[in-house]
TORKOL-859369 format. One record per residue: residue in one letter; x, y, z of N, C-alpha, C in turn. Coordinates in steps of 0.05 Angstrom, whole numbers, plus 5000, padded with zeros to 4 digits. Layout:
<recs>
AXYZXYZXYZ;...
</recs>
This chain:
<recs>
X717426461275717926231275715826031277;X716125821264714125621258714225441289;X712225311298712325121314713924961316;X714924811289716324621289719524671294;X720624911285721325041292723725151312;X721425131336721225301352723725031380;X724825151390726825011410724824971436;X724424611443723424551457724524531489;X723124631500724424661528725424341544;X727824361549729724171566728624031589;X729523831599727723711627729823801649;X732323881634733723961650734724211660;X733924421642732824661641730624811667;X728024621654726524621677727124541703;X728324431705728724241731731024441748;X732924611730734424931745732725041755;X730425101739728225301740727425331775;X726525071766724524971797726024961816;X728724871812730224881838731125141854;X732125301832732625641831730825801849;X727125661839725425811856724325711883;X725525461884725625361909727625451927;X729425461923732225581936731625871948;X730426071919729326301935727326381950;X725126241945722826271965723825991999;X725425851991726125762019727825882033;X729026122022731226272030729226482042;X727326622043725526832050725926852078;X727026752091726926822118729426932128;X731426972110733427082107733427432110;X731627462098730227812096729127832123;X728227712135725727772163727527952170;X730627902184731528162200730328482199;X731628502166731928702156729028862149;X727228622145723728732146723428782167;X724328682191722628832215724629012228;X726329142218728329352227726329572209;X725429552181723829752169721929812185;X721129702196718229742211719229852243;X721329762253721729892279720630142292;X721430362273720030642281717330612288;X715730482268712430342277712030252296;X713930052316714429992336714330142359;X715630382367717630542371713930732378;X713030812354711330992350708730832371;X709230612366705830452379706430472418;X709630422419709730402444708630722458;X709731002445709231202454705831252448;X704131202437701131172435700631022462;X701830682451700130582490701330712511;X703030862517704031052542702431222543;X701131372526699031612516697231432537;X696531202522693531182517692731082557;X696230862565695730892599695931192621;X696831322611696031562626693231702624;X691531672597689331792605686531672608;X688031322610686031152624685831152645;X683331022658682031022686679930832681;X679930562703678830372698677930142692;X676530042680676629772663678829852639;X678530122627679830172596683430082601;X684130112634686730162636687829862630;X686229652636687529382623687929312605;X685929412580687529432554690129662556;X689529852566692330062557694829912567;X695029722583696629592597696829322573;X695529272565695929012545697029132518;X696129422515697829532487700829582495;X701329682519703629692528705429412519;X705129252537706028942532706128842505;X704428942489704428862455706128982440;X706629262449708829422438711129442453;X711229272474714229292482715029022471;X713428882471714628582453715228642418;X713528822406714528942382717529002377;X717629182401720429372390723029162401;X722828952423724328862431725428632406;X722228522396722028322376723928332348;X724828542357726628622322729428542334;X730428712356733828552351733528172358;X731328142369731127852375731127702348;X729827752327729627642302732927622286;X733627992300735927862280739027722295;X738227702329740027432335738827202327;X736327222329736126892320736226842293;X736426932273737326892239740426882237;X741527102254744627112251744626772254;X744326732282745326552294744926242278;X741826162259741625932241743725962223;X744526232209746626192189748626182198;X749626132217752226092232752625892235;X751025572228750525382239752025212216;X752925322194754925092174758325202175;X759124982171761624902168763025192156;X762325202126762925452117760525562103;X760625802095758925932084759326152059;X757226132053757326222020756926552020;X758126672001757926942002754827072012;X752426982001750127011999748527022023;X749926712039749926712066750926902089;X753727002076754827162098753327362099;X752727482072751527822074749427812086;X747827562085745027542100745627512130;X748027372142748327342171749527612179;X751027722166751728082171750028302173;X747428242154745928362158744428332181;X743228162188741828092214744628102240;X745228132239747328212260746728582265;X746928732239746629042238743029042256;X742428892246739328972257738628952277;X739928772308740328762321741429022339;X742329152323743729492331741229672326;X739329612309737029812301736129992328;X736529892361735230132374736830342378;X740730272385742430482373742230592354;X741830492333742430672304740630822307;X737830792312736030962305735631192328;X737431162352737931342366740431612360;X742131392341744531572337743131702303;X742431602292741131712263739331992279;X737831922289735832142302737032382316;X739032342327741632552336742632712311;X743532502298745632732273742932882255;X741232812257739232992232737833242252;X737733142278737433392295739433602294;X741533522292743333752294744133792265;X743533652251743133762222740833912218;X739234022233736034162230734734022220;X734533782216732633712197731233492219;X729533502233728533292251726533092240;X725833142225724832912214726232702192;X728532842194730032692171730932382176;X730532362201731232032210728831852203;X726831902200724231772191725131762158;X725431922147725531872117728531762111;X730531802128733231652120732831352123;X731631232153730731042158729830832131;X728331012121726130912101727030832068;X729230992068731131012051733330662051;X734330762077736930532086736030282087;X733730162099732029882100731329702080;X729929912057729129792036731229732018;X733829892018735829902004737829592020;X737129582043738729292049737029102041;X734229132047732328912031733528772002;X733329001986734529021957736628831956;X739428961969741128831970742028541977;X739928521997739228192006738627991985;X736028101972734827951953736127901925;X737728061923739328101897741727871897;X742927861931744827601939743627351936;X740927351944740227041946739427031924;X739427161899738827081865741527001855;X743027071868745926981859747326671867;X745626691894746726451909747326111893;X746126211871747225901857749225831844;X750426111837752226091824754626211838;X754726211870757126331886758826071899;X761226121901763126041919763426071944;X764325921964764325921994765426162000;X764426312015765626602024768426502045;X770426612037773626622055772426712083;X774126522097773726562128776826622140;X777826812161780026712170779126712203;X780626622222780426702248781626942261;X780827032280781727332289785127212303;X786027382293789627362310788627412339;X789927262357789827242387791027522402;X792827702383793227862396790828082399;X789528072373787328292373785528292393;X784527932397782527852412784027942442;X786227922454787127942475786428372486;X788228522459788428792461784928842468;X782828722453780628862456778828732482;X779728502491779028462519780428652541;X782928662537784228862556783229082564;X782329232537782029502534779029422547;X777829262548774829242556775429212588;X776729102593777829142628778429402638;X780029482624780529752635778629992631;X776529952615773730062616772430082639;X771629832645771729632662771829712689;X774329762690775629852715775930152725;X776530352703775930532703773530752706;X771030642690769230762687766130602697;X766330442680763930232665762130142703;X764029972713762129852739761330022759;X763230252762762130442785759930662771;X760130722736757630842728755030672736;X755030452722752430292726751530322752;X753330222774751630212798751330482807;X752330752789750831002802748631052795;X747930972767746031002758743630772772;X744430482781742430362795741930472817;X742130612827742330722858739830932850;X739031022835737131262828735031062820;X734730822825732130672832731630722863;X732930772876732330852902732731122913;X734131282895733431602911735631722887;X734331842864735832082855737332182860;X737632342885739432452897741632242910;X741132022909744231862908745331872895;X744231802875745531752847748032062841;X745932262844746832532831749432552851;X748532432873752032502900753632282890;X753232092878755731932864757232082840;X754532042823756532212807757832432806;X757132602815759332842827761132812839;X762332582851764432452862766132322836;X765232152825765732022801766232102773;X766232382777766532572751768432692757;X769332692784772232822787774932632777;X773532382780775532182772775432172735;X773432092724773331962697773132272678;X773032472686772532722677775032882672;X776732802690779632962697781332922669;X783233132670784933142648786132962641;X787132832655788532512652786532332641;X784932292652783632002657780831932627;X780432242628777632282598778932242574;X781232362567782132232539783432032535;X784031772561785031562557782631372555;X779731432576777931372570776431402542;X776231512531774631642503776331442477;X779431482477780631262468780431032471;X780230932489779630552490777330582484;X775030742483771230712477771730632447;X774030862438774030912408775930562397;X777030452406778430302401777229972402;X774630032425773029802426771429792399;X770830072391769430062365771129872335;X774130002339774929972317775729642315;X777829612337777929312349775729132344;X772729202356770828962354769629022324;X769329182311768629182287770428932270;X772228972275774928762255773528422267;X774028442291773528172302770528072295;X769328222292766428182283766328122253;X767028222235767528202214768227882201;X770927832213771827602213770527352229;X769127462241767927242263766127152255;X763927292245761427292221760827092202;X763927062190764326932164766326572174;X765626572198765726302212763326222226;X765325902231762325752239761325892274;X758825902279758125972306756325792319;X756625772343755225652363752625872378;X751125832391749526012402751326212422;X752526162440754826302458755826562435;X757626472414758826622392756626862379;X754126702376753226942363751527112377;X751327042412750227222422753227492432;X755127362431757027552427757827672408;X756627612384757627812362755427942357;X753027832374750928022369751328252389;X751428222408751828392425753628532423;X755828552403758028702414757228892388;X756328882361755428992347753529172350;X751429142373749429302381751829552406;X753829402421755029582434757129742415;X757529712396758529902371757630072361;X755130042360752630302357753130532378;X751830272405751230482425753130612434;X756230522432758230802441759130922419;X758030862394758431072382756231372380;X754031242380751231412395751331492415;X752631372433753031572464754831802466;X757031712450758931942452758232102434;X756632122412755632302403754132482416;X750932322432750532482443750632622459;X753132492476755032712500756332902490;X758132862479759932962467758833282444;X758133132429757433362405754533442412;X753133382424749633412426750133542454;X750233452478750933522505751933832510;X754733782503756533932519757034192494;X758034102465757934272447755034372433;X753234282435751534392418749134592442;X748134442447745834442468747234572504;X749734432504751334572525748934532549;X749834352560746834192585749333992607;X748433972624750233872639749033522635;X750033212614748833112613748832922640;X747432922650746832822681745032512671;X744732342692742932172691739332272684;X739632512700736532602687736632732662;X738632812645738432852619738432622603;X739332422610739732162597736432042599;X735132082613732231992622729832212618;X730832412591728932612575728332742599;X728632812625728433042645727733242630;X724933422634723233342657720633272642;X720433162619718232922609719532802610;X720732602610720232292619720932142588;X721231962587722131752562719031662550;X717131602567715331462554713631602547;X713031862559711232072545711532282526;X714732222518715232402487716032212469;X715032342441714632192425718132122411;X719832232419722532262410723432082431;X724032182458724432112479724431742487;X721931642474721631382474723231212458;X724331302438726431102436728931082454;X729531202466731731162482730730902506;X729030802510728530622529729630372523;X728930312492730730072484733830112487;X733930322474737130452469737530342501;X738230502522738730482546738630192556;X736330052557735429862570736829612559;X737329612531738629352520741829472516;X742429812520745629752522746329652550;X745229702563746129662607745929262599;X744229162592743928872583746028752571;X746928832549747728752530751428792541;X751228972550754329082561754728792575;X753128872597754628632625754528272606;X751928312590752027962582754527942562;X756228142543757628162528761228162547;X760328252571762828222583762427852595;X760827772600759727442613761027292588;X759927342568760627212540763427182535;X765527442545767727462539769427332566;X768127402580769827142606769326852601;X767226752587766426482579769126342563;X769926562548771726502527774526432538;X774626702557777326682571777726462590;X776026242608775326162619776825822603;X774225822576775425572566778225512552;X778825892546781625802530784325752565;X783025702583784625632608784225372607;X782825212606781824882610779124902631;X777925122635775325042655774124872634;X772324722647769924562627768224762616;X766424692599765224782586762824752600;X761624702615759124702630759624892657;X762124932664762425062691762225382669;X764125442644763525682632761825782629;X759925602615757425682611755525762635;X755225632650753925812676755026032680;X758526032682758626392690757326602665;X757526472633757126692620752726662629;X750826592635748426582640749826662664;X750726652681750526822714750227152708;X752727212693753227452692751127662674;X750127492645747527502631744927532655;X744127482674742827482686742127732707;X745427762715745427982730745128292710;X745928182690745628402670742728482669;X741228252664738128322667736928542695;X738428442715736828572739738528832741;X741128912729741829162729740529332706;X740029232688738429402663735829412674;X733529242684731129272691731329502715;X733529522734734029632748733530022738;X735429992731736230342711734330352695;X732730162689730630302664728230372677;X727130182703725430372726726830562728;X728730652735729730922755729131142730;X729330992705729131232682726531242678;X725131042671722531102676720631272700;X721631362719720731462736720931712743;X723231832728724432072728721832302724;X719632232708717732472698715232472720;X716932292738714432332763715832462789;X717932522783720032572804721232872804;X720233022769721433242769718633422765;
</recs>
């Protein structure tokens, strides 16, 4: 075709491509959470290697080892932090597009990376493919990244995503089920594990007494059923909540909720299938702490540190955020309800640090 017959580009077409390119590059931060999750196993490995360095170091090199510990801990815990941050930013709009909604839900999924990595590791161990977790992880998150990138390219032709508020009966049932779990099991379970920081023997004595209650033929089936209901109802609530506008408190509630969903599934699988059915071990606090080797000195067990520490903190914080919603519903001032949420969250930090300290001390006392 000669130049005189070749169609000239229109200004409108050029402007459209520029806008599309600017929109795509301007929203690259949407894929930060899955990109961070992709390298989560490397952050865990760095934490393990830092622990080995600390164990061997003495004198001036010990300061360098502690610095490596701090950096690797920051890398590990930054993954869920990035997920929460991006989920919060994407929840600011009154209505959201389908691409934004996908990115927001993927950011929530990234928050659960610590428990997902444990769950996947146990599953592949049960399948007699111990290295399969790393392979699967490197398939999962590039796929997620590809889906996020494809969605971002389509955002200019999308309509707003539909949203429906969560029905009040389901929210009440979810909260009632959570309260029953706290009363039947969780409160005493956490206090028992916290006592291990002062005396492992005290924790063992308390656990032996409590097990007669929550492992009884009457209570245990009810407790497991309540746990599974939390997973199902929480998933439904999360799916709808992520399609509506969210403030910081609601984002923290949904983010901690998706983490706890993965944590419950992972913990039930580890206790009932791996522990009791396959390896036939007593699933005590020492078992959860990787005894006799411990958590930090073992390349596989080290992943349990963020799994359990965030599990304890998030379950307490999630309760505080739920309580905040109940208080607001009954006319309590927002400032007072907010203080209650932050206070319960601070309590969760204290309990999580105490239990984590006890777990990290296991290899020193066994």
